[in-house]
Structure formats: structure tokens, C-alpha cells
Steps between C-alpha positions, in 0.01 A plus 500: 500500500287527811158328470183547699153351516189696398216441743240725342394596148524863607869453576557370151315792339696751709839351412410463133399864485840601636681305226276651233563850630876446509497357150304794363734747668806331355350502152416869515851599609670293229294611198721743304407805295125511556309746285275695737135555420306807615417369846854379560645828381290696748581266789872504422482879491397494866745233617818581307773685685493859377744783559331839516643765268231761567249471782147641490594817688687709242214754480470550876671839474695714256814380675426134423381589151819683411720236667363233268381675184627750247263757353404500130585227252854358508565690175330830588162673497350388167380175349250379241186695592400865540593535870825647629613393847563769761549311827794597721587561864409866452203460262225285649219635284464180295639226725449507875414314820164631619454212744793300648547183298314619191671668206287718275586591142292780349482587131396859426392631160701803390446741213841664475712406202771273644605356168518126435623198694868424462412130465342330199243548361563860614143596586411855609507552876147544638542394865713529809531167679739293713723192497746322726754224443651268759862566597572127527476297182342162444778266383404156371817292532647176635487619860140621490312336213154580642340836581160614621382856435161617629297794624150630571349758267193706424560592137298741283318346206352796311600574140843658486630351827799267466627390844763228525711287736778327307860390467719559198858406413771746596671638191376371164130412501511123462265381775197629688228375734186710549330398823235770482423691183158660455439681175191716513253220582436282810724223367844405631765388254765262637775498240839345434736642238809322366508636145134408460201535730288258699197637683213394725210733571274509806179702532498705822191724510594630847874542441473872571292475820616178667848392605628207293829315541705450184794259504749327276721204595794472261711185512777378274386196302666161526508267200385137504832389648478756780759735353444879514408669172524865398122537523263590783143411578282795602190415703261793539248521786218735596374471856681167534345336192716401206392699193779418255822307446749627243860433400774761489769378261855601596384658828791340687803696624343842455431793726155658509365835610179494703275790398169643617357780289190652350528590136210661317340463158720300261385139548244629750303672225421863433382752573586445862315641802496869580460438874781379728559125480617300803697177537543346849775256601591314819669185636765461231681176582805360319657170600758263353581133545791270428251227411379408152122493528402404147612288210418506131 
């Protein structure tokens, strides 16, 4: 080993600091299976290598909208409220791009007898509204165990309004993550369903007048030995702040639809508004990663 003589105390402090720094760096790279806290989760979100599935520009024009999204729900025009979806490439009365980059969904009260919803609980149809679902599915699997889904929204909060931004399992309803769900009051519900529900609520008095960013990071959970489980951790954020952490049991190896819609009444309360109700959406971003971000 090469030796040398220290002539100044400052030299010794400088060299010692180098060894300390190297030692700390080595320790941090060798520690396995760290459970990330809130600050670490947010920092890893910005440093991890992501692959973009959907960039923020899918509402720039009708061409980009229709290249990336299907109209209506994946299963049709009806769901669990009193609104029927009418959006299409030839009917832009309820879902349209008024300004490039911003999608508008409008719910309109109707008084014609259109029967009842074809979906449980089969409520009478009182509104025309709109919905879209992403053509590409979210797939939580070995190749991409981590996904980030986010967007900016101005969502109505009056009684009867029920806007949502969510993912749900393709086929049988076994898993769901609600990133934005507002049900007739200025409160967002971030929910995870896996046969039972977990939910975190956040008061947002200006949800209908100010843009807010809603995001979920879903990552397959590793057990104490670092082995992948069938479960996923769902971290929900509003404007970059963590508002809830939930567990989706058996979320692994499933495909998910991504849906944006505005239902009416139902869980949003009734009677709903008689005036037109507006829901504004922009900057939808979906990314995936081959990295496991979180452990149990």
C-alpha cells in the first residue's frame, strides 16, 4: 500500500471526508429491500426510469383523442348512476375539445323518458353525459410491476355530480383504483377495491374552480425476503402530496381499463342539478417502470 505524510490538519480532514463519503455510498447501494417512506417515494418517482404509455397531449385535437381513447365505457353507454353516455366522433354535444389540450365533459338534464340504466342498480336515466376509456390497458406484471397514472382536473362538486378518473379490472370486477371520485360534495375519495374497499378522503373546496393534479403510483409488493407477492401498494397523491396508501390484494397479473367519466346522481346524491354541469380534464399521463418501488 502506498503511504504518504500529512503536513496539515486540513489535509487529514479532507481525506477522512472522502473515506466517509465512500463508505456511506457503499452502504446505501448494498442495503436490500428498503421500505420507502413518503419523501423517498416522491423522490424515487422523479428519478426512476419510466416508459411513457400516454403522454400529456392526447387531448390536443380530436385526432389525438380518438387515436388514444375509445368513447363511452368499455362495456357501453350505461353504468351505476342516472346519466347515459353519448360521446362519439359524430356526437360532440357532451364530450368535446373546446380548447386544445383540455377535454370537457358536460352533463345535461333531460326530461324525456329514456327508461332505466342497463347497469345495476338500474336507475332511471335523467342525464346525457360523456365517458372515454383508454385503448391501451394498464397491465401489472413481471415486466412492468410499477405504474403511475395522473392528470389535472377541475371537477364539479355540487349535489348530484359524480365525476371520476379510475382504473378497473378487465372482465370480472375483481380490482379497482379510484384516483379521483367526487360524490356531490367538495371531497375527493381515493379508493382501492379488491373484494372490499379502502378509502381516503381529502377536502378540496376549490376542486371545481382550480386545477388539481390527482395521481396514483401502483407497485407490486415484495415480501420480507424480497420476493414478489400478488398484491400491490397504491399511493394516492393530490398536487404532489401523499394523501393515502392502500393495498390491492391480488392486483398482480391483471389488465385494467383506464376510464374518465361523469356520472350523475347515484352516489353523488339527488336530486341533481337542472343546469349543465361541466368537468374539465387535461395532462393525462400514464407511465410504467420495470423497477419495484415499494415493499410491504
